[in-house]
C-alpha positions as CSV (number, residue, x, y, z in Angstrom):
1,X,-13.8,-34.6,31.4
2,X,-11.8,-37.9,31.0
3,X,-9.0,-36.4,33.3
4,X,-11.8,-35.5,36.0
5,X,-12.8,-39.3,35.9
6,X,-9.0,-40.5,36.2
7,X,-8.7,-38.0,39.2
8,X,-11.8,-39.3,40.9
9,X,-10.9,-42.8,40.3
10,X,-7.5,-42.2,42.3
11,X,-9.5,-40.5,44.9
12,X,-11.7,-43.4,45.4
13,X,-8.8,-46.0,45.3
14,X,-7.1,-43.5,48.3
15,X,-10.1,-43.5,50.3
16,X,-10.5,-47.1,50.2
17,X,-6.8,-47.7,51.3
18,X,-7.4,-45.1,54.4
19,X,-10.4,-47.0,55.8
20,X,-9.5,-51.0,55.0
21,X,-8.0,-52.8,57.4
22,X,-5.5,-54.2,54.4
23,X,-3.0,-52.3,52.6
24,X,-3.8,-51.3,49.0
25,X,-1.4,-51.2,46.2
26,X,-2.5,-49.4,42.8
27,X,-2.0,-50.4,39.1
28,X,-2.7,-48.3,36.5
29,X,-4.0,-49.5,33.0
30,X,-2.4,-47.3,30.3
31,X,-2.3,-47.4,26.7
32,X,0.7,-49.3,26.6
33,X,-0.4,-52.1,29.8
34,X,-0.2,-52.6,33.1
35,X,1.8,-50.0,35.5
36,X,3.2,-52.0,37.7
37,X,3.4,-55.4,35.4
38,X,3.7,-57.4,38.8
39,X,2.2,-56.6,42.4
40,X,3.3,-58.0,45.7
41,X,1.0,-58.0,48.6
42,X,0.1,-60.0,51.9
43,X,-3.4,-61.8,52.4
44,X,-5.8,-59.7,53.3
45,X,-4.4,-56.9,50.9
46,X,-6.2,-54.9,48.1
47,X,-5.1,-54.2,44.5
48,X,-7.1,-51.3,43.3
49,X,-6.8,-50.9,39.2
50,X,-7.6,-47.4,37.6
51,X,-8.1,-47.3,33.9
52,X,-6.0,-44.5,32.7
53,X,-6.6,-45.2,29.1
54,X,-9.0,-44.2,26.7
55,X,-10.8,-46.9,25.8
56,X,-12.7,-50.0,28.1
57,X,-10.6,-52.6,29.6
58,X,-11.4,-55.8,31.7
59,X,-9.2,-57.5,34.4
60,X,-10.0,-61.5,33.8
61,X,-7.9,-63.7,36.5
62,X,-6.9,-66.8,35.4
63,X,-7.7,-68.3,38.7
64,X,-11.5,-68.5,40.2
65,X,-11.0,-68.5,43.7
66,X,-9.0,-66.7,46.4
67,X,-10.0,-63.3,46.0
68,X,-13.2,-61.3,45.5
69,X,-13.5,-58.2,43.2
70,X,-15.9,-55.3,42.7
71,X,-17.4,-54.5,40.2
72,X,-17.5,-58.2,38.9
73,X,-16.8,-59.0,36.3
74,X,-14.0,-56.1,36.5
75,X,-14.8,-54.0,33.4
76,X,-13.4,-50.5,33.6
77,X,-14.3,-47.5,31.6
78,X,-11.9,-44.6,31.0
79,X,-11.3,-43.5,34.6
80,X,-13.0,-45.9,36.6
81,X,-11.6,-47.7,39.4
82,X,-12.0,-51.3,40.8
83,X,-10.4,-53.5,43.4
84,X,-9.8,-57.2,44.2
85,X,-9.0,-58.1,47.9
86,X,-6.9,-61.3,48.1
87,X,-7.7,-63.7,51.1
88,X,-5.4,-66.5,50.1
89,X,-1.7,-66.9,49.6
90,X,-0.7,-67.9,46.1
91,X,0.2,-66.4,42.6
92,X,-2.4,-64.8,40.4
93,X,-2.3,-63.8,36.8
94,X,-4.8,-61.5,34.9
95,X,-4.9,-60.1,31.5
96,X,-7.6,-58.2,29.4
97,X,-9.0,-61.0,27.3
98,X,-10.4,-58.4,24.8
99,X,-6.8,-57.5,23.8
100,X,-4.7,-60.1,21.8
101,X,-1.1,-60.5,22.6
102,X,0.8,-60.3,25.8
103,X,0.7,-56.4,26.3
104,X,-2.2,-56.7,28.9
105,X,-0.9,-59.3,31.3
106,X,0.2,-59.1,34.8
107,X,0.3,-60.8,38.1
108,X,-0.1,-60.8,41.8
109,X,1.7,-62.7,44.3
110,X,0.2,-63.0,47.4
111,X,2.1,-64.0,50.6
112,X,0.6,-65.2,54.2
113,X,-0.7,-62.7,56.3
114,X,1.9,-61.2,59.0
115,X,0.8,-62.9,62.3
116,X,-0.7,-65.7,60.6
117,X,-2.9,-67.7,63.1
118,X,-5.7,-65.6,64.6
119,X,-6.7,-63.2,61.5
120,X,-6.7,-66.4,59.4
121,X,-8.7,-68.7,61.6
122,X,-11.7,-66.6,60.6
123,X,-13.1,-65.4,57.3
124,X,-15.6,-62.7,55.9
125,X,-17.3,-62.3,52.3
126,X,-19.8,-60.1,51.3
127,X,-22.3,-60.9,48.6
128,X,-22.6,-58.7,46.3
129,X,-20.0,-56.2,47.1
130,X,-21.4,-53.6,44.5
131,X,-25.7,-53.0,45.3
132,X,-27.9,-50.1,44.5
133,X,-28.8,-47.9,47.4
134,X,-31.3,-49.4,49.9
135,X,-30.5,-52.7,48.6
136,X,-29.3,-55.4,51.2
137,X,-25.8,-57.5,51.4
138,X,-25.4,-60.7,53.1
139,X,-22.1,-61.1,55.0
140,X,-21.0,-64.8,55.5
141,X,-17.8,-66.6,56.8
142,X,-16.9,-69.4,59.3
143,X,-14.2,-70.2,61.9
144,X,-11.9,-72.6,60.8
145,X,-12.2,-74.5,63.9
146,X,-15.7,-75.2,62.8
147,X,-16.9,-74.7,66.3
148,X,-20.8,-74.2,66.7
149,X,-22.1,-71.3,68.7
150,X,-19.2,-69.0,68.9
151,X,-20.4,-65.4,68.9
152,X,-19.4,-63.2,66.0
153,X,-19.2,-59.4,66.1
154,X,-19.5,-57.3,62.7
155,X,-18.2,-54.0,62.7
156,X,-19.0,-51.2,59.9
157,X,-16.8,-48.0,58.7
158,X,-19.1,-46.0,56.4
159,X,-16.8,-43.6,53.8
160,X,-16.0,-41.0,56.0
161,X,-17.0,-42.5,59.6
162,X,-15.7,-44.3,62.4
163,X,-16.3,-47.9,62.8
164,X,-18.7,-49.2,65.0
165,X,-20.7,-52.5,65.7
166,X,-23.4,-53.3,63.4
167,X,-24.9,-56.5,64.5
168,X,-23.9,-59.7,65.9
169,X,-24.3,-63.3,65.1
170,X,-23.6,-67.1,66.2
171,X,-21.5,-69.8,64.1
172,X,-23.6,-72.5,63.2
173,X,-22.7,-75.9,61.6
174,X,-19.0,-76.1,60.7
175,X,-18.4,-72.8,61.9
176,X,-20.4,-70.5,59.5
177,X,-21.8,-67.6,60.3
178,X,-24.0,-65.2,57.9
179,X,-25.5,-61.5,58.8
180,X,-27.7,-59.2,56.4
181,X,-26.6,-55.6,56.4
182,X,-27.7,-52.7,54.6
183,X,-25.0,-50.2,53.6
184,X,-26.0,-46.3,52.6
185,X,-22.9,-45.9,51.0
186,X,-19.3,-47.0,50.1
187,X,-18.8,-48.9,53.4
188,X,-15.9,-51.3,54.9
189,X,-16.9,-54.6,57.1
190,X,-14.7,-56.6,59.4
191,X,-15.7,-59.5,61.7
192,X,-14.4,-60.7,65.0
193,X,-14.6,-63.8,67.0
194,X,-12.5,-65.2,70.1
195,X,-9.5,-62.6,69.4
196,X,-9.6,-63.5,65.6
197,X,-10.3,-60.5,63.2
198,X,-11.0,-61.2,59.6
199,X,-9.5,-58.8,56.5
200,X,-11.6,-55.9,55.7
201,X,-14.4,-56.3,52.8
202,X,-15.6,-53.3,50.9
203,X,-19.3,-53.1,49.6
204,X,-19.7,-50.3,47.1
205,X,-22.9,-48.4,46.9
206,X,-24.4,-47.0,43.8
207,X,-27.0,-44.2,44.1
208,X,-30.7,-45.5,43.2
209,X,-31.7,-43.7,40.0
210,X,-35.0,-43.7,37.8
211,X,-35.5,-41.8,34.6
212,X,-39.0,-41.4,33.2
213,X,-40.8,-39.8,30.2
214,X,-43.5,-37.2,31.5
215,X,-44.3,-36.1,28.4
216,X,-43.4,-36.0,24.8
217,X,-39.5,-34.8,24.8
218,X,-39.9,-34.3,28.6
219,X,-38.0,-36.4,31.3
220,X,-37.4,-36.7,34.7
221,X,-34.6,-38.2,36.6
222,X,-34.6,-38.8,40.2
223,X,-31.6,-39.8,42.4
224,X,-32.0,-41.4,45.9
225,X,-29.2,-41.8,48.4
226,X,-27.9,-40.6,52.0
227,X,-26.4,-37.7,50.5
228,X,-27.9,-34.7,48.5
229,X,-26.3,-34.8,45.0
230,X,-27.7,-31.2,44.1
231,X,-25.5,-29.3,41.8
232,X,-24.2,-32.6,40.3
233,X,-24.4,-33.4,36.7
234,X,-26.5,-36.2,35.2
235,X,-25.5,-37.5,31.8
236,X,-28.8,-38.1,29.7
237,X,-27.4,-41.0,27.4
238,X,-29.2,-42.8,24.1
239,X,-27.9,-45.9,22.7
240,X,-26.3,-45.5,19.2
241,X,-26.9,-48.9,17.4
242,X,-24.6,-48.0,14.5
243,X,-21.4,-48.5,16.7
244,X,-23.4,-50.3,19.9
245,X,-22.3,-47.3,22.2
246,X,-23.8,-45.0,24.7
247,X,-23.4,-41.4,23.6
248,X,-24.3,-38.3,25.7
249,X,-27.0,-36.2,24.6
250,X,-26.8,-33.7,27.1
251,X,-25.8,-32.8,31.0
252,X,-28.5,-31.9,33.5
253,X,-27.7,-30.5,37.0
254,X,-29.7,-32.1,39.7
255,X,-31.9,-30.0,42.5
256,X,-33.4,-30.7,45.4
257,X,-35.9,-33.3,45.3
258,X,-38.8,-34.7,47.6
259,X,-40.6,-37.5,48.9
260,X,-38.0,-39.3,51.0
261,X,-37.9,-40.1,54.5
262,X,-34.4,-40.0,56.7
263,X,-31.9,-41.2,55.9
264,X,-32.7,-41.4,52.3
265,X,-32.2,-38.0,50.5
266,X,-33.4,-37.2,47.1
267,X,-32.1,-35.1,44.1
268,X,-34.1,-34.8,41.0
269,X,-34.4,-33.0,37.5
270,X,-37.2,-32.7,34.8
271,X,-35.5,-31.4,31.6
272,X,-36.1,-31.7,27.6
273,X,-34.4,-33.3,25.0
274,X,-35.8,-33.5,21.9
275,X,-35.4,-37.0,20.3
276,X,-37.1,-39.1,17.6
277,X,-39.6,-41.9,19.4
278,X,-38.4,-45.3,20.2
279,X,-34.7,-44.7,21.1
280,X,-33.3,-46.4,24.0
281,X,-32.1,-43.8,26.8
282,X,-30.9,-43.9,30.3
283,X,-29.3,-41.4,32.9
284,X,-25.8,-42.0,34.3
285,X,-24.2,-40.3,37.2
286,X,-20.4,-40.8,36.8
287,X,-17.8,-41.0,39.1
288,X,-16.6,-37.5,39.1
289,X,-19.8,-36.3,40.0
290,X,-20.8,-39.3,42.9
291,X,-17.6,-38.3,44.6
292,X,-15.7,-40.9,46.8
293,X,-18.2,-42.0,48.9
294,X,-20.0,-43.5,46.1
295,X,-19.9,-45.6,42.8
296,X,-21.3,-44.7,39.6
297,X,-24.7,-44.9,39.2
298,X,-27.4,-45.3,36.1
299,X,-31.2,-45.8,36.0
300,X,-32.9,-48.5,34.0
301,X,-33.4,-48.0,29.9
302,X,-36.6,-46.8,28.5
303,X,-37.7,-45.5,25.3
304,X,-37.8,-41.8,24.0
């Protein structure tokens, strides 16, 4: 299973590398540290981190600005991947704050983007960069000139699809602009104004999941997204207090569900699991199951 998760994380990194405007550099987190320890990229490029170790790791940067990461904080379970997009030239150092010593310390050297002028005159950020399906995202940025009333065209490239305009807005005070979007799956956004194009910004989307107890020892899980997850396996987990970790009780295969309007597709399953009452339980759809177009999803917790 760990091997499958690692492969899935790598596929996600490759998928984003193929769709994003900037280049993507990969860093593996191994039991011996980061490989490579140092990366050199241009402004607008992406560093993708994949946890190839058997324990969770966190990537924490000493600097607090000039880049954006998803997920945030950048905590990766075994096999998971995350990425950081660097908008500003400079040297960025990072480490795992949960590991003592200098084993897990790395650097990213970011140079000014080639061709400088135009692309650097317009910025774009997304907040948040990791959302649950059907949630909205605020795209915002600014023209370096600060000019008011300039039209900004925003384009979106959903996973596996082509880039197309998704909306337009105009700059306000200080050249700032904002636009609300609703990605249905992992999506790359860019903005253009007066011949200037921003570096790509990726928003990752988790399937929307719910878990309910419908009878004694009987539970129902429901997954909503723009794609079907029928045939994929959900992990039913309980929280083990003795060592403060989630453990899988059983895996259940999803079936086609009902009660959704296009473009939403529901996958669901009712199943039994015998547990003592009062335990915290949840459902998780891992990266090996969601594929390259969605991030791993999980339900809220309920009591058994």
